[in-house]
C-alpha positions as a Markdown table, in Angstrom:
| # | Residue | x | y | z |
|---|---|---|---|---|
| 1 | Unk | -3.6 | 27.8 | 7.2 |
| 2 | Unk | -4.6 | 31.4 | 7.9 |
| 3 | Unk | -8.2 | 30.5 | 8.3 |
| 4 | Unk | -8.3 | 27.2 | 10.2 |
| 5 | Unk | -7.0 | 25.6 | 13.4 |
| 6 | Unk | -6.1 | 22.0 | 12.9 |
| 7 | Unk | -6.3 | 19.3 | 15.6 |
| 8 | Unk | -3.1 | 17.8 | 16.9 |
| 9 | Unk | -2.0 | 15.0 | 19.2 |
| 10 | Unk | 1.8 | 14.9 | 19.9 |
| 11 | Unk | 1.8 | 18.2 | 21.8 |
| 12 | Unk | 0.0 | 16.6 | 24.8 |
| 13 | Unk | 3.3 | 15.1 | 26.0 |
| 14 | Unk | 5.0 | 18.4 | 25.7 |
| 15 | Unk | 2.2 | 20.1 | 27.6 |
| 16 | Unk | 2.7 | 17.7 | 30.5 |
| 17 | Unk | 6.5 | 18.1 | 30.5 |
| 18 | Unk | 6.2 | 21.9 | 30.6 |
| 19 | Unk | 3.5 | 21.7 | 33.2 |
| 20 | Unk | 6.0 | 19.9 | 35.5 |
| 21 | Unk | 8.4 | 22.7 | 35.0 |
| 22 | Unk | 5.7 | 25.2 | 35.9 |
| 23 | Unk | 4.9 | 23.1 | 39.0 |
| 24 | Unk | 1.4 | 22.3 | 37.9 |
| 25 | Unk | 1.6 | 18.5 | 37.4 |
| 26 | Unk | -1.9 | 17.5 | 38.6 |
| 27 | Unk | -3.7 | 20.5 | 37.0 |
| 28 | Unk | -1.9 | 20.0 | 33.7 |
| 29 | Unk | -2.8 | 16.4 | 33.4 |
| 30 | Unk | -6.5 | 17.2 | 33.9 |
| 31 | Unk | -6.3 | 20.0 | 31.4 |
| 32 | Unk | -4.4 | 18.0 | 28.8 |
| 33 | Unk | -7.3 | 15.5 | 28.8 |
| 34 | Unk | -9.6 | 18.3 | 27.8 |
| 35 | Unk | -7.5 | 19.9 | 25.1 |
| 36 | Unk | -8.0 | 19.0 | 21.5 |
| 37 | Unk | -5.2 | 20.6 | 19.5 |
| 38 | Unk | -2.9 | 23.5 | 18.9 |
| 39 | Unk | -1.8 | 25.4 | 15.8 |
| 40 | Unk | 0.6 | 28.2 | 15.0 |
| 41 | Unk | 1.6 | 29.9 | 11.7 |
| 42 | Unk | 5.1 | 28.9 | 12.4 |
| 43 | Unk | 4.2 | 25.4 | 13.6 |
| 44 | Unk | 5.2 | 26.3 | 17.2 |
| 45 | Unk | 3.3 | 24.9 | 20.1 |
| 46 | Unk | 0.9 | 27.3 | 21.6 |
| 47 | Unk | 2.1 | 26.8 | 25.1 |
| 48 | Unk | 5.6 | 27.9 | 24.1 |
| 49 | Unk | 4.7 | 31.0 | 22.1 |
| 50 | Unk | 7.0 | 34.0 | 22.6 |
| 51 | Unk | 5.2 | 37.0 | 24.0 |
| 52 | Unk | 4.3 | 40.0 | 21.9 |
| 53 | Unk | 7.1 | 42.3 | 20.7 |
| 54 | Unk | 9.8 | 39.7 | 21.6 |
| 55 | Unk | 13.1 | 40.0 | 19.6 |
| 56 | Unk | 15.1 | 37.0 | 18.5 |
| 57 | Unk | 18.3 | 39.1 | 18.9 |
| 58 | Unk | 17.9 | 39.4 | 22.6 |
| 59 | Unk | 18.2 | 36.7 | 25.2 |
| 60 | Unk | 15.5 | 34.1 | 25.3 |
| 61 | Unk | 12.4 | 35.8 | 26.9 |
| 62 | Unk | 9.9 | 34.1 | 29.2 |
| 63 | Unk | 7.6 | 31.8 | 27.3 |
| 64 | Unk | 3.8 | 32.1 | 27.2 |
| 65 | Unk | 2.3 | 28.8 | 28.3 |
| 66 | Unk | -1.5 | 28.5 | 28.4 |
| 67 | Unk | -4.3 | 26.1 | 27.8 |
| 68 | Unk | -8.0 | 25.5 | 28.2 |
| 69 | Unk | -10.5 | 22.7 | 28.8 |
| 70 | Unk | -13.9 | 21.7 | 30.2 |
| 71 | Unk | -14.6 | 22.6 | 33.8 |
| 72 | Unk | -17.4 | 22.1 | 36.4 |
| 73 | Unk | -18.1 | 24.3 | 39.4 |
| 74 | Unk | -14.7 | 26.1 | 38.9 |
| 75 | Unk | -12.7 | 22.9 | 38.7 |
| 76 | Unk | -11.2 | 21.2 | 35.7 |
| 77 | Unk | -13.1 | 18.0 | 35.4 |
| 78 | Unk | -11.0 | 16.0 | 32.9 |
| 79 | Unk | -13.6 | 15.6 | 30.2 |
| 80 | Unk | -11.8 | 14.9 | 26.9 |
| 81 | Unk | -14.1 | 17.4 | 25.1 |
| 82 | Unk | -17.4 | 19.2 | 25.4 |
| 83 | Unk | -20.2 | 16.7 | 24.7 |
| 84 | Unk | -23.6 | 18.3 | 24.6 |
| 85 | Unk | -27.1 | 17.0 | 23.7 |
| 86 | Unk | -30.4 | 18.7 | 23.4 |
| 87 | Unk | -33.5 | 19.3 | 21.4 |
| 88 | Unk | -34.4 | 22.3 | 19.2 |
| 89 | Unk | -35.4 | 25.2 | 21.4 |
| 90 | Unk | -33.6 | 23.9 | 24.5 |
| 91 | Unk | -30.5 | 25.4 | 26.3 |
| 92 | Unk | -27.8 | 24.2 | 28.6 |
| 93 | Unk | -25.0 | 25.7 | 30.7 |
| 94 | Unk | -21.4 | 24.6 | 31.0 |
| 95 | Unk | -18.0 | 26.1 | 31.9 |
| 96 | Unk | -14.5 | 26.4 | 30.4 |
| 97 | Unk | -11.2 | 26.9 | 32.2 |
| 98 | Unk | -8.5 | 29.1 | 30.7 |
| 99 | Unk | -5.1 | 28.8 | 32.4 |
| 100 | Unk | -1.9 | 30.8 | 32.2 |
| 101 | Unk | 0.9 | 28.5 | 33.3 |
| 102 | Unk | 3.6 | 31.0 | 32.3 |
| 103 | Unk | 5.6 | 33.6 | 34.2 |
| 104 | Unk | 4.4 | 36.5 | 32.1 |
| 105 | Unk | 0.9 | 37.9 | 31.6 |
| 106 | Unk | -1.0 | 37.1 | 28.5 |
| 107 | Unk | -3.9 | 38.6 | 26.6 |
| 108 | Unk | -5.9 | 35.9 | 24.9 |
| 109 | Unk | -8.8 | 36.1 | 22.4 |
| 110 | Unk | -11.5 | 33.6 | 23.4 |
| 111 | Unk | -14.2 | 32.6 | 21.0 |
| 112 | Unk | -16.3 | 29.8 | 19.6 |
| 113 | Unk | -15.6 | 28.3 | 16.2 |
| 114 | Unk | -17.2 | 26.0 | 13.7 |
| 115 | Unk | -15.6 | 22.8 | 12.4 |
| 116 | Unk | -14.7 | 22.3 | 8.8 |
| 117 | Unk | -13.6 | 19.2 | 7.0 |
| 118 | Unk | -10.0 | 19.1 | 5.7 |
| 119 | Unk | -8.9 | 17.5 | 2.4 |
| 120 | Unk | -7.9 | 14.3 | 4.0 |
| 121 | Unk | -10.9 | 13.7 | 6.2 |
| 122 | Unk | -9.7 | 15.4 | 9.3 |
| 123 | Unk | -11.3 | 18.2 | 11.2 |
| 124 | Unk | -10.2 | 21.8 | 11.4 |
| 125 | Unk | -11.6 | 24.9 | 13.2 |
| 126 | Unk | -12.1 | 28.3 | 11.7 |
| 127 | Unk | -10.1 | 31.1 | 13.1 |
| 128 | Unk | -11.4 | 34.3 | 14.8 |
| 129 | Unk | -14.0 | 36.1 | 12.8 |
| 130 | Unk | -14.5 | 33.3 | 10.2 |
| 131 | Unk | -17.4 | 31.4 | 11.7 |
| 132 | Unk | -20.9 | 32.5 | 10.7 |
| 133 | Unk | -24.0 | 30.7 | 11.9 |
| 134 | Unk | -23.8 | 27.0 | 12.9 |
| 135 | Unk | -22.7 | 25.8 | 16.3 |
| 136 | Unk | -20.5 | 28.8 | 17.0 |
| 137 | Unk | -23.6 | 31.1 | 16.9 |
| 138 | Unk | -25.3 | 29.0 | 19.5 |
| 139 | Unk | -22.6 | 29.5 | 22.1 |
| 140 | Unk | -22.2 | 32.4 | 24.5 |
| 141 | Unk | -19.0 | 32.5 | 26.5 |
| 142 | Unk | -18.9 | 34.7 | 29.6 |
| 143 | Unk | -22.0 | 36.4 | 28.3 |
| 144 | Unk | -20.5 | 37.3 | 24.9 |
| 145 | Unk | -21.2 | 36.0 | 21.4 |
| 146 | Unk | -18.3 | 37.7 | 19.7 |
| 147 | Unk | -14.6 | 37.1 | 20.4 |
| 148 | Unk | -13.3 | 38.9 | 23.4 |
| 149 | Unk | -10.0 | 39.5 | 25.1 |
| 150 | Unk | -9.1 | 37.8 | 28.3 |
| 151 | Unk | -6.2 | 39.1 | 30.4 |
| 152 | Unk | -4.5 | 36.6 | 32.6 |
| 153 | Unk | -1.8 | 37.4 | 35.1 |
| 154 | Unk | 1.1 | 34.8 | 35.5 |
| 155 | Unk | 0.1 | 31.5 | 37.1 |
| 156 | Unk | -3.6 | 32.3 | 37.1 |
| 157 | Unk | -6.7 | 30.8 | 35.7 |
| 158 | Unk | -10.2 | 31.9 | 34.8 |
| 159 | Unk | -13.4 | 29.9 | 34.8 |
| 160 | Unk | -15.8 | 31.2 | 32.1 |
| 161 | Unk | -19.5 | 30.4 | 32.0 |
| 162 | Unk | -20.9 | 29.0 | 28.8 |
| 163 | Unk | -24.6 | 29.2 | 27.7 |
| 164 | Unk | -25.7 | 27.1 | 24.7 |
| 165 | Unk | -29.1 | 27.8 | 23.1 |
| 166 | Unk | -30.2 | 25.3 | 20.5 |
| 167 | Unk | -32.4 | 26.9 | 17.8 |
| 168 | Unk | -35.8 | 25.5 | 17.1 |
| 169 | Unk | -34.8 | 24.7 | 13.5 |
| 170 | Unk | -31.5 | 23.0 | 14.4 |
| 171 | Unk | -31.1 | 19.9 | 12.2 |
| 172 | Unk | -30.9 | 16.5 | 14.0 |
| 173 | Unk | -27.5 | 14.9 | 14.3 |
| 174 | Unk | -24.0 | 16.0 | 15.2 |
| 175 | Unk | -22.7 | 19.5 | 15.0 |
| 176 | Unk | -19.0 | 20.1 | 15.7 |
| 177 | Unk | -17.0 | 23.1 | 16.7 |
| 178 | Unk | -14.5 | 24.3 | 19.3 |
| 179 | Unk | -13.8 | 26.9 | 22.0 |
| 180 | Unk | -10.5 | 28.5 | 21.2 |
| 181 | Unk | -8.0 | 30.6 | 23.1 |
| 182 | Unk | -5.7 | 32.5 | 20.8 |
| 183 | Unk | -2.5 | 34.4 | 21.4 |
| 184 | Unk | -1.2 | 36.9 | 18.8 |
| 185 | Unk | 2.5 | 37.8 | 19.0 |
| 186 | Unk | 4.9 | 39.9 | 17.0 |
| 187 | Unk | 8.5 | 38.7 | 16.7 |
| 188 | Unk | 11.3 | 40.8 | 15.2 |
| 189 | Unk | 13.9 | 38.7 | 13.3 |
| 190 | Unk | 17.6 | 39.4 | 13.0 |
| 191 | Unk | 17.0 | 41.3 | 9.7 |
| 192 | Unk | 14.4 | 43.5 | 11.5 |
| 193 | Unk | 11.5 | 41.8 | 9.7 |
| 194 | Unk | 8.3 | 41.5 | 11.8 |
| 195 | Unk | 6.8 | 38.0 | 12.0 |
| 196 | Unk | 3.2 | 37.8 | 13.3 |
| 197 | Unk | 2.3 | 34.6 | 15.1 |
| 198 | Unk | -1.2 | 33.4 | 15.8 |
| 199 | Unk | -1.1 | 30.5 | 18.2 |
| 200 | Unk | -4.2 | 28.7 | 19.3 |
| 201 | Unk | -5.4 | 26.0 | 21.6 |
| 202 | Unk | -8.8 | 24.4 | 21.0 |
| 203 | Unk | -11.2 | 22.4 | 23.1 |
| 204 | Unk | -13.5 | 20.4 | 20.9 |
| 205 | Unk | -17.3 | 20.7 | 21.1 |
| 206 | Unk | -19.8 | 18.1 | 19.8 |
| 207 | Unk | -23.5 | 18.9 | 20.1 |
| 208 | Unk | -26.0 | 16.3 | 19.2 |
| 209 | Unk | -29.5 | 17.5 | 18.3 |
| 210 | Unk | -32.2 | 14.8 | 18.9 |
| 211 | Unk | -34.3 | 13.6 | 16.1 |
| 212 | Unk | -33.8 | 11.1 | 13.3 |
| 213 | Unk | -30.2 | 10.0 | 13.5 |
| 214 | Unk | -28.6 | 8.5 | 10.3 |
| 215 | Unk | -25.1 | 7.1 | 10.8 |
| 216 | Unk | -23.9 | 6.3 | 7.3 |
| 217 | Unk | -20.7 | 6.1 | 5.4 |
| 218 | Unk | -20.5 | 5.5 | 1.7 |
| 219 | Unk | -17.7 | 4.8 | -0.9 |
| 220 | Unk | -17.7 | 6.7 | -4.2 |
| 221 | Unk | -15.5 | 6.9 | -7.2 |
| 222 | Unk | -14.1 | 3.4 | -6.8 |
| 223 | Unk | -11.4 | 2.7 | -9.5 |
| 224 | Unk | -9.6 | -0.5 | -9.7 |
| 225 | Unk | -6.3 | -1.1 | -11.6 |
| 226 | Unk | -4.1 | -4.2 | -12.0 |
| 227 | Unk | -0.4 | -4.4 | -12.5 |
| 228 | Unk | 0.3 | -7.6 | -14.4 |
| 229 | Unk | 3.3 | -9.8 | -13.8 |
| 230 | Unk | 5.6 | -10.8 | -16.6 |
| 231 | Unk | 5.8 | -14.4 | -15.5 |
| 232 | Unk | 2.6 | -16.5 | -15.9 |
| 233 | Unk | 3.5 | -18.1 | -12.5 |
| 234 | Unk | 3.9 | -14.8 | -10.6 |
| 235 | Unk | 1.2 | -12.7 | -8.9 |
| 236 | Unk | 0.5 | -9.0 | -9.5 |
| 237 | Unk | -0.9 | -6.0 | -7.6 |
| 238 | Unk | -4.4 | -4.7 | -7.5 |
| 239 | Unk | -4.8 | -1.0 | -6.5 |
| 240 | Unk | -8.2 | 0.4 | -5.4 |
| 241 | Unk | -8.6 | 4.2 | -5.3 |
| 242 | Unk | -11.8 | 5.6 | -3.7 |
| 243 | Unk | -13.3 | 8.3 | -1.6 |
| 244 | Unk | -15.1 | 7.7 | 1.8 |
| 245 | Unk | -18.0 | 10.0 | 2.4 |
| 246 | Unk | -19.8 | 10.7 | 5.6 |
| 247 | Unk | -23.3 | 10.8 | 4.0 |
| 248 | Unk | -25.2 | 10.7 | 7.3 |
| 249 | Unk | -25.7 | 13.2 | 10.0 |
| 250 | Unk | -23.4 | 11.8 | 12.7 |
| 251 | Unk | -19.7 | 12.1 | 13.2 |
| 252 | Unk | -18.2 | 8.8 | 12.1 |
| 253 | Unk | -14.8 | 7.4 | 11.2 |
| 254 | Unk | -13.9 | 3.8 | 10.3 |
| 255 | Unk | -11.6 | 1.0 | 9.4 |
| 256 | Unk | -11.4 | 0.1 | 5.8 |
| 257 | Unk | -10.7 | -3.5 | 4.6 |
| 258 | Unk | -10.4 | -4.6 | 0.9 |
| 259 | Unk | -10.9 | -7.9 | -0.7 |
| 260 | Unk | -9.9 | -9.2 | -4.2 |
| 261 | Unk | -11.1 | -12.5 | -5.7 |
| 262 | Unk | -10.6 | -14.2 | -9.0 |
| 263 | Unk | -12.8 | -16.2 | -11.4 |
| 264 | Unk | -11.2 | -19.4 | -10.3 |
| 265 | Unk | -11.5 | -18.9 | -6.6 |
| 266 | Unk | -8.4 | -17.1 | -5.4 |
| 267 | Unk | -8.8 | -14.5 | -2.7 |
| 268 | Unk | -6.5 | -11.8 | -1.3 |
| 269 | Unk | -7.3 | -9.2 | 1.3 |
| 270 | Unk | -5.9 | -6.4 | 3.4 |
| 271 | Unk | -7.8 | -6.0 | 6.7 |
| 272 | Unk | -7.9 | -2.6 | 8.4 |
| 273 | Unk | -5.8 | -1.2 | 5.5 |
| 274 | Unk | -6.9 | 2.4 | 6.1 |
| 275 | Unk | -8.1 | 4.3 | 9.1 |
| 276 | Unk | -10.7 | 7.0 | 8.3 |
| 277 | Unk | -10.6 | 9.7 | 10.9 |
| 278 | Unk | -13.8 | 10.9 | 12.5 |
| 279 | Unk | -15.5 | 13.1 | 9.9 |
| 280 | Unk | -18.2 | 15.6 | 10.3 |
| 281 | Unk | -21.3 | 15.1 | 8.2 |
| 282 | Unk | -20.4 | 15.8 | 4.6 |
| 283 | Unk | -16.7 | 15.2 | 5.2 |
| 284 | Unk | -14.7 | 13.1 | 2.7 |
| 285 | Unk | -11.4 | 11.2 | 2.8 |
| 286 | Unk | -9.6 | 10.0 | -0.3 |
| 287 | Unk | -7.9 | 6.6 | 0.1 |
| 288 | Unk | -5.8 | 4.2 | -2.0 |
| 289 | Unk | -5.0 | 0.6 | -1.1 |
| 290 | Unk | -2.7 | -1.9 | -2.9 |
| 291 | Unk | -3.3 | -5.6 | -2.6 |
| 292 | Unk | -0.3 | -7.8 | -3.4 |
| 293 | Unk | -0.3 | -11.5 | -4.3 |
| 294 | Unk | -3.2 | -11.3 | -6.8 |
| 295 | Unk | -3.1 | -13.8 | -9.7 |
| 296 | Unk | -4.7 | -12.7 | -13.0 |
| 297 | Unk | -7.9 | -14.8 | -13.4 |
| 298 | Unk | -9.6 | -12.9 | -16.2 |
| 299 | Unk | -12.8 | -11.5 | -14.6 |
| 300 | Unk | -11.9 | -10.3 | -11.1 |
| 301 | Unk | -14.0 | -8.9 | -8.2 |
| 302 | Unk | -13.0 | -6.1 | -5.8 |
| 303 | Unk | -14.8 | -5.1 | -2.6 |
| 304 | Unk | -14.3 | -2.3 | -0.1 |
| 305 | Unk | -15.7 | -2.7 | 3.5 |
| 306 | Unk | -15.9 | 0.1 | 6.1 |
| 307 | Unk | -16.4 | -0.8 | 9.7 |
| 308 | Unk | -17.7 | 2.5 | 11.2 |
| 309 | Unk | -16.3 | 3.9 | 14.5 |
| 310 | Unk | -18.0 | 6.5 | 16.6 |
| 311 | Unk | -16.2 | 9.2 | 18.6 |
| 312 | Unk | -15.3 | 8.0 | 22.1 |
| 313 | Unk | -18.1 | 9.1 | 24.4 |
| 314 | Unk | -20.7 | 9.2 | 21.7 |
| 315 | Unk | -23.5 | 6.6 | 21.7 |
| 316 | Unk | -24.5 | 5.3 | 18.2 |
| 317 | Unk | -26.9 | 2.6 | 17.3 |
| 318 | Unk | -27.7 | 1.0 | 13.9 |
| 319 | Unk | -24.1 | 1.0 | 12.8 |
| 320 | Unk | -23.4 | -1.6 | 10.1 |
| 321 | Unk | -20.7 | -2.5 | 7.6 |
| 322 | Unk | -20.7 | -0.3 | 4.5 |
| 323 | Unk | -19.7 | -1.9 | 1.2 |
| 324 | Unk | -18.8 | -1.0 | -2.4 |
| 325 | Unk | -18.0 | -3.6 | -5.1 |
| 326 | Unk | -16.6 | -3.5 | -8.6 |
| 327 | Unk | -15.5 | -6.0 | -11.3 |
| 328 | Unk | -12.4 | -5.6 | -13.5 |
| 329 | Unk | -10.4 | -7.6 | -16.0 |
| 330 | Unk | -7.0 | -9.1 | -15.2 |
| 331 | Unk | -5.5 | -11.0 | -18.2 |
| 332 | Unk | -2.4 | -13.2 | -17.7 |
| 333 | Unk | 0.2 | -11.4 | -19.8 |
| 334 | Unk | 2.1 | -14.3 | -21.4 |
| 335 | Unk | -0.9 | -16.5 | -22.2 |
| 336 | Unk | -2.6 | -13.4 | -23.5 |
| 337 | Unk | 0.3 | -12.6 | -25.9 |
| 338 | Unk | 0.4 | -16.3 | -27.0 |
| 339 | Unk | -3.4 | -16.1 | -27.6 |
| 340 | Unk | -3.0 | -12.9 | -29.6 |
| 341 | Unk | -0.2 | -14.5 | -31.6 |
| 342 | Unk | -2.3 | -17.6 | -32.4 |
| 343 | Unk | -5.2 | -15.4 | -33.5 |
| 344 | Unk | -3.0 | -13.3 | -35.7 |
| 345 | Unk | -1.4 | -16.5 | -37.1 |
| 346 | Unk | -4.8 | -18.0 | -37.9 |
| 347 | Unk | -6.0 | -14.7 | -39.4 |
| 348 | Unk | -3.0 | -14.6 | -41.6 |
| 349 | Unk | -3.4 | -18.2 | -42.7 |
| 350 | Unk | -7.1 | -17.6 | -43.5 |
| 351 | Unk | -6.3 | -14.4 | -45.4 |
| 352 | Unk | -3.6 | -16.2 | -47.6 |
| 353 | Unk | -6.0 | -19.1 | -48.3 |
| 354 | Unk | -8.8 | -16.8 | -49.3 |
| 355 | Unk | -6.4 | -14.8 | -51.5 |
| 356 | Unk | -5.2 | -18.0 | -53.3 |
| 357 | Unk | -8.8 | -19.1 | -53.8 |
| 358 | Unk | -9.7 | -15.8 | -55.4 |
| 359 | Unk | -6.6 | -16.0 | -57.7 |
| 360 | Unk | -7.5 | -19.5 | -58.7 |
| 361 | Unk | -11.1 | -18.5 | -59.5 |
| 362 | Unk | -9.9 | -15.6 | -61.6 |
| 363 | Unk | -7.4 | -17.7 | -63.6 |
| 364 | Unk | -10.1 | -20.4 | -64.3 |
| 365 | Unk | -12.4 | -17.7 | -65.6 |
| 366 | Unk | -9.8 | -16.4 | -68.0 |
| 367 | Unk | -9.2 | -19.9 | -69.5 |
| 368 | Unk | -12.9 | -20.4 | -70.6 |
| 369 | Unk | -13.2 | -19.6 | -74.4 |
| 370 | Unk | -15.8 | -17.1 | -75.5 |
| 371 | Unk | -18.7 | -18.6 | -77.4 |
| 372 | Unk | -18.5 | -18.1 | -81.3 |
| 373 | Unk | -21.4 | -16.8 | -83.3 |
| 374 | Unk | -22.8 | -19.2 | -86.1 |
| 375 | Unk | -24.9 | -18.1 | -89.2 |
| 376 | Unk | -25.5 | -18.6 | -93.0 |
| 377 | Unk | -27.9 | -18.5 | -96.0 |
| 378 | Unk | -30.4 | -21.5 | -96.4 |
């Protein structure tokens, strides 16, 4: 967690509630639409971070309360995120608003960051100084490429110009990152230990480079297992474990449905069993789905379907259902045991009969007298 900023959702309601306390209802609602997430080493919300050098032994100090989001002509415009498009070698200009809602001054680090895929398919953003190359290197904020410090007095805001230069060799498709405002604080606990907090708010950025777009999801590592019922009249459970991979060059999520059918025509399914979050190209999400009510019908068939979903505000064409299939065996347990018993019984009978036959042949051979030799003088 030291090197990434994760995206959140439940904090938006808290942002609006605190904004009413700060007397900024309208402004906060517009800003909240433009914010993507917040993170803190102590899981605290960025807008309620204690200021630097605050002590938990003292009375509760004034809280830092800040945010940022897309803006146009020095006004917060309510865009849910920065959505840019261009060709290699082109450039564009935009604006970001950074607001201090609190009653104390804050010093914020402002910087651009690249997105990375998390273990469960989500998106995270690298912290200050960790992004090298990629979308972050295309962005200049207030004329600066590197992270810089922005000082904001209480109840003030700053509108910072953004310049984006798309390199000539930029690969077609979606590139994701964020513009981040970061507050670093030091809190002294009751036992005089210093706790360093890094609390961040991120405004998402998606930049689409024109060219050959390839929206594509794929399923890999599909493994199917079956839990057999004891009763021949009962159904069992089929479990499908697999990994969803964004193997194209666009940001895509999806809804996963699974289907299980038997040799004799039975079919069970779970529709929209798993929601895959929007993943950057190359991102993966491991999933496991259990389908109940499956009767063992010897040779079974399992299928995984993914209905792709694009990010709201992104235009995608050529989307289709992505499928992966596999066969597996599901033997009825009791009939199988009976069959094995009958096979063993038959094998035992055949073995005893063959042994008796060999014994009888050996005894018959021992009862035949040996031929005697005859001879004499003539």
